[in-house]
Each structure stands twice: as structure tokens, then as C-alpha cells.
C-alpha positions as CSV (number, residue, x, y, z in Angstrom):
1,M,-15.9,-34.8,14.1
2,R,-16.5,-35.9,10.3
3,I,-18.8,-33.1,9.4
4,I,-16.7,-30.7,11.4
5,M,-13.5,-31.9,8.8
6,M,-15.9,-31.9,6.0
7,V,-16.1,-28.1,6.3
8,A,-12.8,-26.7,6.9
9,L,-11.8,-29.0,3.3
10,A,-14.6,-27.4,1.7
11,A,-13.4,-24.0,3.3
12,G,-9.7,-24.9,2.0
13,S,-10.4,-24.4,-0.7
14,V,-10.8,-20.5,-0.8
15,L,-7.2,-19.6,1.3
16,A,-4.7,-17.2,-1.1
17,A,-1.6,-18.9,-2.7
18,P,1.6,-17.3,-4.2
19,I,0.9,-16.6,-7.8
20,V,3.2,-19.5,-8.9
21,D,4.6,-17.8,-12.0
22,L,5.8,-14.7,-10.9
23,F,9.1,-13.7,-11.0
24,S,12.0,-11.3,-9.5
25,T,14.1,-10.0,-11.2
26,G,17.7,-12.1,-11.5
27,Q,16.6,-15.9,-11.4
28,N,19.3,-17.6,-13.3
29,D,23.1,-16.9,-13.7
30,I,25.7,-14.3,-13.4
31,G,25.9,-12.7,-17.0
32,G,23.1,-14.9,-18.4
33,I,20.3,-14.3,-20.3
34,D,16.9,-13.6,-17.5
35,E,13.9,-16.6,-19.3
36,R,11.0,-14.6,-17.7
37,W,11.9,-10.9,-17.9
38,K,12.4,-8.3,-21.5
39,I,13.8,-5.2,-21.9
40,N,12.4,-3.2,-24.4
41,G,11.6,-6.4,-25.9
42,G,14.5,-7.9,-26.3
43,Q,16.8,-9.9,-23.8
44,A,16.9,-9.1,-20.3
45,F,20.9,-10.1,-18.4
46,V,21.9,-11.1,-14.7
47,T,24.1,-8.3,-13.9
48,D,27.8,-8.8,-13.1
49,Q,28.0,-6.6,-10.0
50,S,32.2,-7.5,-9.9
51,L,32.3,-4.7,-12.0
52,Y,32.2,-0.9,-11.4
53,P,29.8,0.7,-10.5
54,F,27.8,-2.3,-9.3
55,P,28.2,-2.4,-5.5
56,L,26.9,0.8,-6.1
57,W,24.0,-0.9,-5.9
58,G,22.1,-1.9,-3.6
59,K,21.4,-6.4,-2.7
60,S,18.6,-8.0,-2.4
61,S,18.2,-11.8,-0.9
62,S,15.3,-12.6,-3.4
63,A,16.4,-11.2,-6.4
64,S,19.3,-10.2,-8.2
65,W,19.7,-6.8,-10.8
66,I,18.9,-7.5,-14.0
67,S,20.6,-4.5,-17.3
68,P,20.6,-4.4,-21.4
69,Q,23.9,-5.8,-21.2
70,P,25.8,-8.5,-18.9
71,E,28.3,-6.8,-17.4
72,Y,29.6,-2.6,-18.4
73,D,33.1,-2.6,-18.4
74,G,34.3,0.3,-20.2
75,S,30.4,0.4,-21.9
76,S,27.3,2.2,-20.7
77,D,23.4,2.5,-22.0
78,P,21.9,5.2,-23.4
79,A,21.5,8.1,-21.5
80,D,17.4,9.9,-21.9
81,T,16.4,6.8,-22.4
82,T,13.9,4.9,-20.9
83,F,13.7,1.5,-20.9
84,K,10.7,-1.1,-20.1
85,F,11.3,-3.5,-18.3
86,S,8.7,-6.5,-18.2
87,T,7.5,-9.7,-17.4
88,T,4.6,-11.3,-17.6
89,F,2.8,-14.3,-15.7
90,N,-0.5,-16.2,-14.8
91,L,-4.2,-15.7,-13.4
92,P,-6.5,-18.7,-13.3
93,S,-10.3,-18.3,-14.8
94,N,-11.8,-18.4,-11.1
95,F,-9.6,-16.4,-9.1
96,E,-11.3,-14.0,-6.4
97,S,-9.0,-11.7,-6.0
98,A,-5.1,-10.9,-6.3
99,S,-2.5,-8.8,-4.5
100,I,2.1,-8.3,-5.3
101,L,3.7,-6.4,-3.3
102,M,7.2,-5.5,-4.7
103,Q,10.7,-4.4,-3.2
104,I,12.2,-2.4,-6.4
105,G,16.1,-0.1,-6.5
106,S,16.0,1.6,-10.2
107,D,19.8,2.8,-11.9
108,N,18.1,5.5,-12.6
109,G,14.9,7.0,-12.1
110,L,11.7,4.4,-12.5
111,Q,8.9,6.5,-13.8
112,D,6.2,4.4,-14.4
113,V,4.6,0.5,-13.0
114,Q,2.0,-1.0,-15.6
115,L,-0.4,-3.6,-15.2
116,N,-1.6,-4.7,-18.3
117,G,-0.7,-1.0,-20.0
118,I,-2.7,0.9,-17.5
119,S,-0.7,3.2,-15.3
120,L,-0.6,2.0,-11.3
121,R,-0.4,5.8,-10.8
122,Y,1.3,5.8,-8.0
123,L,2.9,9.5,-6.7
124,V,5.7,11.1,-8.7
125,A,7.4,14.1,-7.7
126,M,9.8,15.9,-10.1
127,T,13.6,15.1,-9.3
128,I,17.1,15.6,-10.9
129,L,18.2,12.5,-11.8
130,A,21.8,11.8,-11.8
131,G,23.9,13.6,-14.0
132,N,21.6,15.8,-15.4
133,S,20.4,19.4,-15.1
134,F,16.8,19.1,-15.6
135,S,13.5,17.0,-13.4
136,T,12.1,14.0,-14.8
137,A,8.7,12.6,-13.2
138,V,10.2,9.7,-11.0
139,I,7.6,7.8,-8.4
140,T,8.7,8.7,-4.7
141,D,8.0,5.6,-3.4
142,G,11.0,4.2,-5.6
143,T,13.9,4.4,-5.7
144,G,17.2,5.0,-7.4
145,F,20.8,2.7,-7.3
146,T,21.7,4.9,-4.5
147,R,19.6,4.2,-1.9
148,G,19.3,0.8,-2.4
149,V,16.4,-2.1,-2.5
150,G,13.3,0.4,-1.1
151,P,10.4,0.2,0.5
152,S,7.3,-2.3,-0.4
153,M,5.2,-0.8,-2.6
154,S,1.8,-2.4,-3.3
155,I,-0.6,-4.5,-6.2
156,T,-4.0,-4.8,-5.6
157,H,-5.7,-4.4,-8.6
158,G,-6.0,-4.7,-12.1
159,F,-5.0,-8.7,-12.0
160,R,-7.3,-10.0,-15.0
161,P,-7.8,-14.2,-15.8
162,G,-5.1,-15.3,-18.0
163,L,-2.0,-13.7,-18.7
164,N,-1.0,-10.2,-16.9
165,T,1.9,-8.0,-18.3
166,L,3.9,-6.2,-15.9
167,D,6.2,-3.2,-17.2
168,F,8.5,-1.0,-15.2
169,L,9.5,2.4,-16.9
170,V,12.9,3.1,-15.9
171,R,14.8,6.6,-17.3
172,N,18.3,6.5,-18.0
173,S,20.7,9.4,-17.2
174,A,24.1,11.4,-17.2
175,T,27.3,11.2,-15.2
176,T,29.1,14.0,-17.3
177,T,28.1,16.7,-18.5
178,D,29.0,14.9,-22.0
179,N,25.7,13.5,-21.6
180,I,27.3,9.8,-22.5
181,G,24.7,7.7,-20.5
182,N,25.2,5.3,-17.7
183,P,24.6,1.7,-17.4
184,S,20.6,1.0,-16.3
185,G,18.8,-1.5,-14.0
186,L,16.4,-2.6,-12.1
187,I,15.7,-4.9,-9.0
188,V,12.6,-6.3,-7.8
189,A,11.8,-9.2,-4.9
190,F,8.2,-10.2,-5.1
191,T,6.0,-11.2,-2.7
192,S,2.5,-12.7,-4.1
193,D,-1.2,-13.9,-3.1
194,V,-3.9,-15.1,-5.1
195,I,-7.4,-16.0,-3.5
196,H,-9.1,-19.2,-5.9
197,A,-13.3,-19.3,-6.4
198,P,-14.3,-22.4,-4.7
199,E,-15.1,-24.9,-7.3
200,P,-19.5,-25.8,-7.1
201,A,-18.6,-29.1,-6.2
202,S,-16.8,-27.3,-2.7
203,L,-19.6,-25.4,-2.7
204,G,-22.2,-27.7,-3.1
205,L,-20.1,-29.9,0.0
206,L,-20.1,-26.5,1.9
207,G,-23.5,-25.9,1.8
208,A,-24.5,-30.1,3.0
209,G,-22.1,-29.3,5.4
210,L,-23.9,-26.5,6.7
211,A,-26.8,-27.8,6.8
212,L,-25.2,-31.0,8.3
213,I,-24.5,-29.4,11.4
214,G,-27.5,-26.6,12.1
215,L,-30.2,-30.3,11.8
216,F,-26.8,-31.9,14.6
217,S,-27.0,-28.7,16.5
218,V,-31.4,-29.3,16.2
219,R,-31.2,-32.3,17.6
220,Q,-28.8,-31.2,20.3
221,R,-30.8,-29.7,21.6
222,K,-34.1,-31.2,21.4
223,S,-32.3,-34.4,23.5
């Protein structure tokens, strides 16, 4: 029993765990600064959705919307502009693999998702964004605010030890023929896993345990 327990402990060292410093959007107070996210390198605000037009934006039980401004009572963000929403997280030097599932909502279209500056190449389609008369290439599995938070999208490659950066490129559009712009925002809800490679001591313990189990089995057969 003790041998089996030793092997189980060694094998347990390779079990998956969440990425501890990967945070969904909007984990701060409404109207406050989301310290985990940046927009175009500047501050990201947890959007006050009590004012227009935010009842139209989808909701999530684990995330809130972030935007370039804390609220939009009579204001807007520039039209025909791409905003880069960015967050970072760290992976250990001995990680074997990692994966991220995310649900995304955007206002307006989600153009690209990049990990460490490299596009994840989700399928895109030409779409006429709200208020525009021309088409924009946006991710088909992403979602605009009229559809709420979309289905899960996955990331399974492109990770590296140490610091990793995730960028979400959101294209803002117009809401009137004057092309004056509208509020822009993003909501992302993450779940994640990272598998750590076993430490050398754990590998040695695992090997010793398997050897002892083999020896124990041989003795049982002889007896």
C-alpha cells in the first residue's frame, strides 16, 4: 500500500492546474481601473453598464466588460478604429502543455486574437459592422455585443515559459451616417489548464516505486 501511495504522489505532480495569474476581464469595481488589462497600452476601465447602451451588452457570471472609458453618458470612442485589449500571464519553466478556453463578447467586431504577437488564425469572414456601409474582416466564432458572450474558443499552442501576452483586436465602427463612433468594449471569461513536468526527484521516486511494485509482483508469483 505504501509503494502504491508513493507512486500516486509522484504521478500527481503532472496533474493539470489553472494558470494562476490569468484573469478574466472586469475583476475590479465598476468604473475602476482593471489592473490586469491594458487598452492600446493605456488604462482599461470596468464599464459602468447602468447607462446607455450597455443593457444591450451580453453578461457573464465570471467576467465584466472593460472599455477605454469607465462610462459613456453622452460620449463615445472613435469610429473606424482598432483597439488592442491586452493581458499577460506567466507559465513555469518546466510546463509541458497549456490550454485556454475563453468566451468573448466585443463591441464591435473581434478582428484577431494574438498570443505573444502571433495571430491564432481563427476563421474570419467579411461582415458589415453596425452603422457601417463597408465590410470588415472579423472572427466568425467571435461575437458582437448584439449576440452577447459567444461560444468557447480554445488556445492550445503558442505558449512559452515565463511571460505570455494575449491581445484582442476589436474594431470599433459607427452608429450613424456621420460616422461619429460609439462605445467600444470587450468581455472575456477564461478557464485554463497548465500541466507541469514532474521534478527530477519525483521521476526518481516514480521509477523506484514502479521497480518495487515489479519486484513485489515477482515475489508474489514465486510464493
